C-alpha positions in Angstrom: 59.7 62.8 71.1 58.6 60.9 67.9 60.1 61.9 64.6 56.8 62.8 63.1 54.1 65.2 64.4 50.7 63.7 64.5 47.9 65.9 63.2 44.4 65.0 64.0 40.9 66.1 63.3 38.2 65.9 65.9 36.8 63.2 63.6 38.2 60.2 65.3 41.8 58.8 65.6 45.3 60.3 64.7 47.1 62.0 61.9 50.4 63.3 60.4 51.4 66.9 59.8 54.8 68.6 60.2 54.0 72.1 61.6 56.4 73.0 64.3 60.0 74.1 64.7 62.4 71.7 62.9 66.1 70.9 63.2 68.6 70.8 60.3 67.3 67.4 59.2 63.7 68.7 58.9 62.6 66.8 62.1 60.9 68.7 64.9 63.1 68.7 68.0 62.0 69.7 71.5 64.0 67.0 73.3 65.9 69.6 75.3 62.8 71.2 76.7 61.4 70.4 80.1 57.8 69.0 80.2 56.6 72.4 81.3 58.5 74.3 78.6 57.2 71.8 76.0 53.5 72.4 77.0 53.8 76.2 77.2 55.8 76.5 74.0 53.4 74.4 72.0 50.2 76.0 73.3 51.7 79.5 72.7 52.6 78.7 69.1 50.4 76.0 67.6 47.2 76.0 69.7 44.2 77.4 67.7 43.5 80.0 70.4 47.2 80.6 71.1 46.6 84.3 71.7 44.3 83.5 74.7 46.9 80.9 75.9 49.5 83.6 76.1 47.2 85.8 78.3 46.4 83.0 80.8 48.2 82.6 84.1 49.9 79.3 84.0 49.5 76.8 86.9 52.8 74.9 87.3 51.6 72.6 90.1 51.4 69.7 87.7 51.7 69.1 83.9 47.9 68.5 83.8 47.1 71.7 85.7 49.5 73.6 83.5 48.0 72.3 80.3 44.4 73.0 81.3 45.2 76.4 82.8 46.2 77.6 79.3 43.2 76.4 77.4 40.4 78.6 76.0 36.7 78.0 76.8 36.1 78.0 73.0 37.8 74.6 73.2 35.2 72.0 73.8 31.7 72.3 75.2 29.9 73.3 78.5 27.4 70.7 79.6 23.9 71.2 80.9 25.3 70.9 84.5 27.6 73.8 83.8 30.8 71.7 83.6 33.1 72.5 80.8 34.9 69.7 79.0 37.8 70.3 76.6 38.5 68.6 73.3 42.2 69.1 73.9 43.7 66.8 76.5 46.9 65.6 78.1 47.7 62.3 79.7 50.5 59.9 80.5 51.8 57.9 77.5 49.9 54.6 77.0 47.4 55.6 79.6 44.5 54.1 77.6 44.1 51.4 75.0 42.8 52.0 71.5 39.0 51.8 71.7 38.8 49.4 68.8 40.8 46.7 70.5 39.7 47.1 74.1 38.3 44.2 76.1 34.5 44.3 75.6 31.3 42.2 75.9 30.5 43.6 72.4 27.4 45.7 72.8 26.6 49.4 73.2 23.9 50.8 75.5 22.2 53.9 76.9 21.7 54.0 80.7 18.6 55.5 82.2 18.0 56.6 85.8 14.6 55.4 86.7 12.1 57.5 88.6 10.1 55.4 91.1 6.4 55.8 92.1 7.4 58.3 94.7 9.1 60.5 92.2 12.6 59.7 93.5 15.6 58.8 91.3 17.2 55.5 92.3 18.0 52.5 90.2 19.0 52.2 86.5 18.0 50.3 83.4 20.2 50.0 80.3 18.8 49.8 76.7 20.9 47.9 74.1 21.7 49.9 71.0 23.5 47.2 69.0 25.5 44.0 69.4 28.7 43.2 67.6 28.9 40.0 65.4 31.0 37.3 67.1 31.0 39.0 70.4 30.4 37.4 73.8 27.1 39.3 73.9 25.9 37.9 70.6 26.9 34.4 71.7 24.8 34.8 74.8 21.8 35.8 72.7 21.6 39.6 73.6 19.6 41.6 71.0 19.3 45.2 70.1 16.4 46.8 72.0 16.6 44.6 75.1 16.3 46.4 78.4 18.9 45.2 81.0 17.4 45.6 84.5 19.8 43.7 86.7 23.5 42.7 86.9 24.5 39.5 88.7 21.1 39.5 90.4 21.5 43.1 91.7 19.8 46.3 90.6 21.9 48.5 88.3 23.4 51.4 90.2 25.8 54.3 89.5 28.5 52.2 91.0 28.1 48.9 89.0 26.8 49.9 85.5 30.4 50.0 84.1 30.6 46.3 84.6 28.4 46.0 81.5 31.4 47.2 79.4 33.9 44.4 80.2 34.9 41.8 82.8 35.4 38.1 83.5 31.8 37.3 82.7 28.4 38.6 83.8 24.8 37.5 84.3 22.2 40.0 83.2 18.4 40.1 83.4 16.8 41.4 80.2 13.2 42.5 79.3 11.3 43.6 76.3 9.5 46.9 76.5 6.8 45.2 78.6 8.2 45.0 82.1 5.1 43.2 83.4 6.3 40.0 81.7 9.0 37.8 83.3 12.6 38.7 82.3 15.2 36.5 80.7 18.5 35.8 82.3 21.5 35.7 80.0 25.1 34.7 81.0 27.8 36.5 79.0 31.3 34.9 78.9 34.4 36.9 79.6 34.9 40.0 77.6 37.5 39.8 74.8 39.6 42.3 72.8 37.7 43.1 69.6 38.8 45.2 66.6 35.3 46.5 65.7 34.5 46.4 62.0 33.1 49.9 61.3 30.8 48.6 58.5 28.2 47.0 60.8 25.7 46.5 58.1 25.4 47.2 54.3 22.3 46.0 52.4 20.1 47.0 49.5 16.4 47.5 50.4 13.6 47.3 47.9 10.5 49.5 48.3 8.0 50.5 45.7 10.2 49.2 42.9 13.2 51.2 44.1 16.7 50.0 45.1 17.8 51.8 48.2 21.3 51.4 49.6 21.7 51.3 53.4 25.0 51.5 55.3 25.5 51.5 59.1 28.9 52.9 59.5 30.1 53.3 63.1 33.7 54.5 62.8 35.9 56.2 60.1 38.6 53.6 60.4 41.0 52.5 57.6 41.9 49.0 58.7 42.6 46.6 61.5 44.4 47.7 64.7 46.5 50.8 64.8 48.4 50.1 61.5 48.1 53.2 59.4 49.0 51.2 56.3 46.2 48.7 56.8 43.3 49.5 54.6 41.1 46.4 55.2 38.0 48.4 56.2 38.5 51.0 53.4 38.7 48.1 51.0 35.5 46.6 52.4 33.8 50.0 52.0 34.8 50.0 48.4 33.5 46.5 47.9 30.2 47.5 49.6 29.8 50.4 47.2 30.6 48.1 44.3 27.6 46.0 45.3 25.5 49.2 45.7 26.6 50.2 42.2 25.9 46.8 40.6 22.5 46.8 42.4 21.5 49.9 40.6 20.9 51.9 43.8 19.1 55.2 43.1 18.6 56.4 46.8 21.0 56.0 49.7 20.6 56.1 53.5 23.9 56.5 55.5 23.4 55.7 59.1 25.9 57.7 61.3 23.8 57.8 64.5 26.5 55.8 66.4 29.5 57.2 64.6 31.7 59.5 66.8 34.5 60.0 64.2 37.5 58.5 62.6 40.1 58.8 60.0 39.8 61.8 57.6 41.0 59.7 54.6 38.1 57.3 55.1 35.7 60.2 55.1 37.2 61.5 51.9 36.7 58.1 50.3 33.1 57.7 51.6 32.2 61.2 50.3 33.5 60.4 46.8 30.8 57.7 46.4 28.0 60.0 47.5 28.7 63.3 45.6 27.5 63.7 42.0 29.8 62.0 39.5 31.3 65.3 38.3 32.4 66.3 41.8 34.0 63.0 43.0 37.6 64.5 42.9 36.7 68.0 44.1 37.6 69.5 47.5 36.1 67.6 50.5 37.4 70.0 53.2 40.0 72.5 54.2 42.0 72.8 57.5 42.9 76.3 58.7 45.4 76.9 61.5 45.9 79.9 63.7 48.1 81.6 61.1 45.2 81.3 58.5 47.2 78.8 56.6 44.8 76.4 54.7 45.4 72.9 53.5 42.9 71.3 51.1 41.8 67.6 51.1 40.0 66.3 48.0 37.6 63.4 47.8 39.4 60.2 47.4 37.9 58.5 44.3 38.1 54.7 44.3 35.3 54.2 41.7 31.7 53.1 42.3 30.3 56.6 42.5 26.5 56.2 42.7 25.5 59.3 40.8 23.0 60.4 43.4 21.1 63.7 43.6 20.6 63.4 47.3 21.6 61.4 50.4 19.8 60.6 53.6 21.9 60.7 56.8 20.7 59.4 60.1 22.2 61.3 63.0 22.1 61.6 66.8 23.9 63.5 69.6 26.7 60.9 69.3 27.3 61.8 65.6 30.6 63.8 65.6 33.7 64.9 63.9 34.3 62.9 60.7 30.6 62.2 60.5 29.9 66.0 60.7 32.7 66.6 58.2 30.8 64.3 55.8 27.6 66.3 56.2 29.5 69.6 55.8 31.6 68.4 52.9 28.7 67.0 50.9 26.3 69.9 51.3 27.9 72.2 48.7 27.5 69.5 46.0 24.3 67.6 46.8 21.1 67.6 48.9 21.7 66.2 52.3 18.6 65.1 54.2 19.3 64.8 58.0 17.0 62.6 60.2 17.5 62.3 63.9 18.6 64.9 66.5 21.3 67.5 66.8 24.9 66.3 66.3 27.8 67.0 68.6 29.4 70.0 66.8 33.1 69.2 66.5 34.5 71.4 63.7 38.1 71.5 64.8 41.4 69.6 64.4 44.1 68.6 66.8 47.7 67.3 67.0 49.0 64.4 69.0 52.4 65.2 70.6 54.6 63.1 72.9 57.4 64.3 75.2 59.0 61.8 77.6 56.2 60.2 79.6 53.6 62.7 78.5 51.3 63.0 75.5 49.0 65.8 74.7 46.5 66.5 71.9 45.6 70.2 71.6 43.3 71.8 69.0 45.3 73.4 66.2 42.9 74.1 63.3 39.3 74.4 62.1 37.5 72.3 59.5 35.8 74.0 56.5 34.0 72.7 53.4 34.8 73.8 49.8 32.6 76.9 50.3 34.8 77.8 53.4 31.8 77.1 55.7 32.5 75.8 59.2 29.6 77.1 61.3 28.5 73.9 63.0 30.1 74.2 66.4 26.6 73.8 67.8 26.0 70.7 65.7 23.7 70.0 62.7 20.0 69.9 63.4 17.5 68.2 61.1 14.5 70.3 60.0 11.6 70.2 62.3 9.6 67.5 60.6 12.7 65.2 60.7 13.7 65.7 64.3 13.3 62.4 66.2 15.0 60.5 69.0 15.1 56.7 68.9 16.2 56.8 72.6 13.1 58.4 73.9 11.0 55.5 75.2 7.8 57.6 74.7 8.6 58.4 71.1 10.0 55.0 70.2 9.1 52.0 72.3 10.6 49.3 70.1 14.1 49.1 68.7 13.7 47.0 65.6 16.8 45.4 64.1 19.0 47.7 62.1 18.1 47.4 58.4 14.5 46.3 59.2 12.2 48.6 57.2 10.1 49.2 60.4 13.1 50.5 62.3 12.2 54.0 63.6 14.7 56.3 61.9 15.2 54.2 58.7 11.4 54.1 58.2 11.4 57.9 58.2 13.9 58.0 55.3 12.0 55.3 53.4 8.8 57.2 53.9 10.2 60.3 52.2 11.7 58.2 49.4 8.3 56.7 48.8 6.6 60.1 48.7 5.1 60.4 52.1 5.4 63.8 53.7 6.6 63.7 57.3 4.7 65.7 59.9 6.4 67.9 62.5 6.9 66.2 65.9 5.7 67.7 69.1 8.5 68.5 71.5 9.0 65.7 74.0 11.2 65.0 76.9 12.5 61.5 77.6 9.7 59.2 78.7 8.1 59.6 82.1 10.0 57.6 84.7 13.3 57.7 82.8 16.2 60.2 82.6 19.2 59.4 80.3 22.3 59.1 82.5 25.1 57.7 80.3 25.6 56.5 76.7 28.4 54.0 76.2 29.1 55.4 72.8 30.5 58.6 74.4 33.7 56.7 75.3 34.3 56.1 71.6 34.3 59.8 70.6 38.0 60.7 70.2 39.3 63.9 68.8 41.9 62.7 66.3 41.9 61.5 62.8 44.7 59.9 60.8 45.5 62.0 57.7 47.1 60.2 54.9 
């Protein structure tokens, strides 16, 4: 058992909070409990739906079965196929690596199941969402928007698509959106461990005489590696907003479409730049546990507040946790214009606990804004005229580079800024011949955030 309890929001990594029984030194002590007693005791006392846990019939056949037998269906989501997945989880210690330092080729993609001329599902294509600077994929020449149609000379299948994530090197066939033209074969060198910089792109765009800040922010992550005291990325965020401030930015587009969450402190800092000047040290959010105890978390002001009256936020179904806390936390203070499609809907918090060879992370609290609003368990949905899906091949055939003013979702924000009124989109399904089967970003959605 570690000496400190780890409290975590479903916003992205891991966090501190002492909230359980303590010994005489003030340190929680459950070292004398069996694994089964530890699981039951914690879920019966600290779990957000502990009343339901107490009424469940425990399954003692294994620690995993015991843990999940006590969880509430309010925990997590039920997918379109009827399968329920929980935000709370249990696993063996060190069962997985931190996502930011895993071995990777350095690109993210969405996988489509292709419908052939007979109407049967069979092979797959992958569409590249973005490529990390300095990665094996970038060195091989892979670009955002490319369609990958083959791996090592073979069709992509449900058995081999994961080889696009990492490995000892791979050959891929790529196409533009015109599949009638010959493809290009790229050879990617072996995957490497990368600590992904969450600030993928920051720039100032100029349109109709206006200076518009644009930030692609893909994780709420304070610094390099798992060191809670490293603030490299938070410092880079501050530096980016210094440039925005010095560039006299009057409108701002925050791109969170690929952001599955992160550290709450980074969200507090980011929010302080985007709220009106007079609110930059006000309450960002509250956390409430099953005893109705509430802890408040203010914006973290590091200067460079932009003095905005509104902010545009680009979102997708991969936008979750800390990203949604930003939306919820800013709304009481300023106009938030959402562009994209409905977000995940993670408005809860969890604790990371370890006992012997086991680690669990159950939900322990709910996230509210300063108006005590937390009703986004079904996600945030943009208004009808701003609903759009960059991943629908019928709706958006070309993925321009991020930051390009022609880029699908960014162009919609720039259109509003320049005074053009968006028209409502007709309801569309994904393009004929394609069904989305997997999004590599899903593996980056974790349900913990480091509270400082």
